[in-house]
N, C-alpha and C positions, 0 to 999 in steps of 0.2 A: 522400444522399452519406455517404462514409465520412470518418472522422476529422474531423469540424466545429471540434472543438478546437485542431487542429494550428497554427492561426494565432493562437491567443491565450495570451499570455504573462501570466495575471490578466486585467486591462482593458487591457493593452497588446497591438495587433495586431502581430504580427512572423511573420518566416518560419519553415517548421517547423524548419528546420536551426538556426537562430538560436534558436528555443525550447529545443532540445535542450542547448545550451550555457549557456544561461541557467539553465534549471532546475539542472544540473550546478553550476553557479556557486554557488546557492542552498545548495545541500546541503554543498560544501566548505565554505561559509562557517558553518553552524550545526551541523556535525558533532559537536563536541565538546561542545556543550550541548543537543544535540538531545533526550537523553531526559529531562533536566531541565525543558527546555522543555514538553515532554509532560504531566508532571506538574502543572505550574503552569498552564498553558491550561487543561487539562481538570479540575483539580482532582482528579486522580487516578482520574478515571473511565476513562481510556484502558486502564488496567489491569484493569478489569471487562470492557470491551469485548473485549479480548485474549482473556481468560480464556473467556468466552462462546463466542469465535471456536474457539477449541481446542476446547472441549467440542463443538461442531459439526461439527468435523475427526474427532473421535475418532482421535488418533492411535495405531497400532499397530505393533508389532516388525515388522523385514522389509520395510517398503515404501520407497520412496525419495521424498522429500519435496522439492519445490523451493520455496524462500521467495524471492520475489521483490522488488525494492525494501526488502529487510529487513536492510539494511546493518549496523545496532546490534545486532542480533542478538535482539529482545524476542520475535519468533514462534518463531524457530529454537529457543531455549533452553526455551520452553516445550514445543515438540513434541517435545525431547530427553528432557526431565524426563517426558514422559507415554508416549513410545514406548520409552523407554531406548536404551542403546549400539548394539541392535542394527539399530535403523533408520538408514537413509542420508539426511543432511539436507544438503542444499547450499542457500546463500544466494548469490543472484545480485543484484549492485546496480550503479548507473550510476556512481556515486562511489567512488573510491579513499580518499578520506577516511572517507566512513560505514564502508566494510569495513573500514579498519584500526581504528577504534572497536571495533566487533564482535570482530573477530580478539582483541584485547586482552579484552575481556571475558569471551569464551569462554575463553581460557587461565587467566584468575581464577576460573573455576567448572570447570576441568579438562576441558572438554568439546573434546578436542583432534580428535576424528572429524568435526567438522562442516567441511564444505567451503565455501571463500569465494572466488567468481568474480566477475570484474568483466565485465559486460556489458549490454546493452540489452534491455529487455524487448521491444521491437519486432524483434528479430533474436537470439534467445537461442541461445548457443553449444553447445547440447544437440540429440542425436538425435531423430529422431522415434520417438513411442510408448515414450519412456525413462522417463516419471516414471509415479509412483502418484497424486501428489496435488502441487497447483499452488495456492500461496496468495500473496496481495500482499494487503499491511496499509497503509491511508492512502499507497498509491505511485500507483493508476493515475491518479488525476487529474492528478498529474504527468509522466504519460508523454505524448511530443508526439502518437503516433498511437494512440489508445484501441483503435479497432478492428482494427488490426494487432495490438497487444500480446494481445486477447482471441483471435486467430486463431493467434498464438505458442503461447498456452497451450493451445487444442486439439490444436495440432500436436505437443508434445512430451509429452502425455499418453498414455499407453497406454488401449485401450478399457477402459471401465469405471472411469477415473482419473476424479477429481473436482477441480473448481474453485473455489474459494473465496476472496471479496473481501470485505474491511471496508474500508469508506470513508464518508467523510462524505456524508450524503443531505439530503433537503429536510423542513425542517420546516413541517407544514403547519396547525398551530393559529395563528392570526394573532397574537395576543398573546404567545405564546411565539417566535414566528419575528422580531416586533419586539425584545424582548428580546436574543434572540440575535444579532440582526443589530448591535444598539448593543454588546454584550460584543465581539462581534467586531472590528469596525472600529475601537472605540474604544480597547478596553483592550490587546488581544492586541499590536498592533504597540508599544504600550508597554514591555508586557512584554519582547519582544523586543530592545526600544533597551536598557532596563535590564540585563537578563541575559546576552543573547548580543551586546549593543552592535551590533544589526542590526535596525533597524525596517523597511528594504525588504524584507527577506527574508519577515518576516513578515506584512507586509502583502501580498507576493505570495500566501502561502499561505492566508491567508482569501480574497483574490480568487480563487483558484484552486477554493476550495469553491465558489462560485457559478457556475463556470462549467461544472462537472462536471454531467453528465446525471441527471436525476430516476431513480428507482426503475424505473418502467416503461419509459422510455427505453433504460437499461443492460440491464433483462432481455431487450428487444426484440434488442440488439445481441448479446448473449450467445446467443440463439437463432439469429439469423442466423451466426453463426460456426459452429453446427452443434451449441450444448449443448441436452442434454436436460433435463427434471424442473427447470427452472429456477426459482429462489426468490428472492425477496427478504426478508428479517427486520429491519423497523426497531427500532431501541432507542432509548430516552432522548427520545421524543418526535419519533424521524425525525433527530435529530441526527446519527446515523450508521446503517448499515444493512449486513448481512452478505448478500451473494450468492452462489448456490450454483449449480452446474450439472454434470451428468455427461456426459463422451464416450462413445456408445454407437453 
């Protein structure tokens, strides 16, 4: 069965069309506090995870990089710093409010060459075989139809193009898993309520992690979409993982 997550908004059963609207509403709500909340929720670890993500991508000048669900620009800015102004970088995000935050941050850095596009990961507004590198960071679990999004990534990549996904994963050590669950369900929504005045959005974000496929499942789905040399690299005890694949 393709896209089994399409009927789940966290723990709530919804229609696929309803889910897309609800997800957009979450990120409309949290856009201005999104980066601050990432620091608070992860204790700054998200910066280390993203830095390693970029090291695995190995950005280079002259390539066209597509960063999906990257509205506030964290990955795009890292790509720009490593690849330089000769690289073409496009950010595509479902939520205009997230893109607005990213554009403002880019202007503050004088990264005026980055392109910002509103679009859905399930139906990317780009031609077939037009990208050298596709990245998505903490965004795939929020996509309504995950398999469709992976197929779209495959479509827009050129032959030899690379897919990189940084996403929350499954903690396997039992004691660590219990501690992580306690922190996720009890503390993160409270932080969201205090800092972003939005407990419900952060409760959804925690629940969405638990609905996301485990590493073996996601690798199988990437392979089914056509990717080769598929790998999964867990970090921090399996809290997150980097998935990679190549279009050949």
